C-alpha positions, 0 to 999 in steps of 0.5 A: 264244832271249835273250827267252826266257831272259830272259822266263824269268828273272823269276818273275812271268813263271813264275808267268804261265805255269804259269796259262796252262795254259788260255787266259785272259783279263787279267782271269781272270790278274789274279785270281790274282796280287798285282799291278795290272792293267797290271803283269801286262799288261808282264809279258805282253807280254814273255812275247809278245815271247818268243813263249812267249804267243800271243794270240787276239783275240774279239772284244773279248777278248784270249786268252792261250795258252802257246806251248810250242815256245820251251821245247820247243827248250830242251829239246831243246838243252840239257837232252833230250840229258844225259837220254838219257845217264841212261838209257842209265846206269841200263839199264847199272847194272839190266843189270849188277845182274841179270848179277850176281845171275844169278852169285851 
């Protein structure tokens, strides 16, 4: 988990993850970034170490894919449970308002 948070803490790496909604080669990613190829490579390596990016070699090309599993784990552990409470609160408010309007 620590590697995931460290990787996500950097805006450049978050931008790379946004670009990886489809598979991308290093060259394709560099077109969108305002930094050197070596800098993009360093960021991608950190994302790979955090298991946020998966790499598949296709001949001489290295294809990068986003791995959504670590982000889903974070969502389930820290965000999802709070979302559930908000939905319940909205549903309770809706019911209370409906009951109030039928009594008038």
